[in-house]
C-alpha angles and dihedrals in degrees: 000000000000125000121228127207121199143152119237140160123250111240131192127226111199127195130170092266106037147347128238130196119220141178116213113225109227112267095242094048089047090054089051093049093044092051091048092043096051106133092011100076126120130211117335087007094294123169124210113233144167115232132201118193120161107315094336122099119181145154120239140128135267118215130208113255112248090213104035142039095256143078122250126215117212116223116211122219095246092057093048091048092047091051097037093235137135149158112331096021117123114222139179118231144167124226124196116185112222099223136143117272116263116237101225092201089072098052 
């Protein structure tokens, strides 16, 4: 599967109980990933990915936004602390969806 590098701003979702940091995957890239992941998604339509951001590399999942036509990537506190990033910061990252290989003979 291909890797995709893009730049995005970290945003904060706050509730009465907690706050979460996210990055929105660009809409066009989200559409590409959604098409490729059809039939290979997890709970809530999630897609497993490997993420590279700064010196950090980890595996997680991206989730379809309930409001927009894109996926969102949650950013855990340990990654934010290690990379010294937070809400409002713009970062460059690389996403590699962890999907089965496509057998081109059947396409």
